N, C-alpha and C positions, 0 to 999 in steps of 0.2 A: 326329692322335691325339685321342680323347675323354678328357674328365678325370672322375675319380669320385673323390668322396669321401666314406669310410667312415668314420661317427660309430660306434665301439664301445671299449667299456672292457677288453676280454678280449684282453692280447697273441695267445696263441692263434687266436683268430679273427681278430683283423686280421692274420697272419700266413698264415694258410691263403687269404683272400679278397684279398689283394695279390697270392701267387703266383698265384691261378689268374687273379686279371683281367690281371696284366701277361705272363701267358702268352698272353693273348684277344689281345694288343695294344692295350691301353686304359692309361691312365697315373691310377696312384692314390695316395690323400691321406690319412691317417690322422689323425683327431680321438678323442682317448679319452675327452671329454665335449662335450655341447651347446654350452656356454662356446665352447671354441677349435675346435668344428664352426661357431658364428655366426661369428667373427672371420673363418676361410676363406670363408665364401661373403661377406661383406663388401666382401672384399679381390681374391678369386679369381674369373675364369670356370669354373664346375663343369656341365657336363653331365648328371651323373645323381648323387641320393644313394640311398650304403645306410645306411640309419637302425637303431641297436638302440632296442628298446622300455625295455629296462629299463636308466637310464644313473645315474651318482651325482648328478649333480648336478638331474635333473628326470625327464620322462616324455615318450617317445618319440611317445606320438599325441599329445599336447599341443603338442610341437614341431612336428609337421606339420600340424596346425590352423593353427596361428602362421604355417607359412610358404605354406600354400594360401590364407592372406587375400589376399597380394601375386606369389605367383609362382606359375610351372606347371611348374616345377623336376620331372623325374623322380624319382620318389621309390619306394625299394625299399625294404621294412621288414623286418629281420631280427631275428627273437626264439626266444626261449625258449615263450612262450606257445602254446599249439596246439588254444587251443577257439575252435567254431567263431564265437562271440559275437566274440572278440578277432580273428579273420580278418575277418568283415566289419566289425566297427568300420573297422579301418584303413583298407577300401578305402572304404567310407564318405567317411571324411573327406576322401579325396585320394590315398591312395597309389597306386601303378599294379601294383603285383605284394607278395607278401608270401611270404618263408622262413622257413620251422623251423626252427631249432635242432637237431639237428646234422643238415648240409646237403652236399650231393656238391658240394665246389668245379667240377665239370664242368656240373653242373644251375643252379649261380647264375651262371656263365659264360656260359648260352646264355638265363638272363632278363633277365641284365643288356644283352646284346647284344640279344634280342628288343624292348627297351623303346625302347632307343634306336635302333631301326630306324624307330620307329612316331615318332619326332620328327620335325621339317620336315625336317633335314636329311639324315635317313635314308631318306626318302621320295620323294626326288625326283625315281626313276624313274617312279614312279607318278603325279605330278601331273598334275592336267587343271583346267580353268577352274573357277571357282565356282560351286555349285550355286546355290538359289535356290527356297524352299519359303515366298512371300507375303512374308512378315516378317524369316524367317528367310534368311540369306546363310552359306555356309561358304567359304572361300576355301583352298584346299587351298596354294596358290603361299605365301603369306601366313601360312598355319597361322591364320588367323583364325574365328571366329563371331561374326557380329554378329545382333541382333536389333533392330528398328526403327532401326540405325546405330549401337547402343550396343555392343562387345565385350561378350562372354562369357566369362569366364576360365577354360576346361577343362583339364584333366590332357592330358598326349600318350594318354593312353588313351581317356578321355571322348573328346575327338578325334576319335578312329581308329573309334572306337563310332558317332557321330554321324553323322561322312562316310559310315559304311557304309550305315550307314539313309536318308540322305538322297540320296546317290546313286541309290538304285534307289526310289522313293518309291513306289512301288505293291506292293511285295516286302516279303511278309511275311519276315523272319528266323529259322527256330528258335535257341536258347539257343549250341546246339553251332556253326552257322554261323558266327553270331558272334563266335566264341570262337576257328575259324578265322580267319577275315576279320580281327580285330584284332587277335592273336597270332599271324599266320601258320604257325598248326599245332603251334609248336616249345613250348609249353607247356600244363597242363594247370589247367583253372581249373573249379572248379565251378559251375554253375548260380546258385549264389548270388552267386557273387563278379560275374555280369555284372549281377545282379540290381542288386547293391550300388551298382555303377558306372551303371546306366539310372537308378538312386535320385539316385546326384549331380548328372548331367545337368539333371533334373527339376527339383531342389533350386536351382540356379544358376538357370534359366529364372523358376522360382516369385519369385523374390529381384526381379528386372526386373519381372514382370507374374504376378499371381497365377492368372492363367486361360492363362498358357501353358504347354504341355505340346506340345513337339516330338515327343514317342514315343507311339506307340500300342501299345496292349497286346493282341495279341490274345490271349485264352484258351484254352490246352491246345496252341499253336502258338508264338507268342513274341512278335517285335516290330514292329514299321515306322512309317516317318516320316510326319509329323504334320504338313501344310501349315497353318503359321500366319499367317491374313488375320486 
């Protein structure tokens, strides 16, 4: 059974989330603050984090940024903030999805299941051999991305997007096709959300080599993989 941690200080929201996810066959733990959430993450295996942005002891954005320095744990942001800037910022710092309160419990459960399916365990039925594009190697069996034999830490969504592009290196993917491939057509994402994830992938490669960009933008069409020689 997959284990989900919800960090949210609103009991009414927590009750709805817990009921919806347990009905979907998931185990759920609840923390009312970032401090208690950290303690749970430190001592127990968690498969996905649902993170409220407005918490009594800190900002969820900062907490997400902190986690991404050392972890690929899937993160779904749950917040009252409905601005486009907030949505894009959340995705750019490493969140896998973003749900605004008030929300549909069924939609939330569907998004959680979709994210979990994009992790290494959930993708076992679609696994295949490694893909190599010059200095870039993507191994789905191990859920690893290597550049010059150094691992690049991607979130599950970033991994799925890069895998989709690299496994068909000559193909140009419009943004809507990337959404269908990476999210199995289960959720709606804007073009800006895909652009944010692509930007996150590029930023991580630039950290390893300022000239390394595994993704080529085809203006007016979409994206395709670039061989890193």
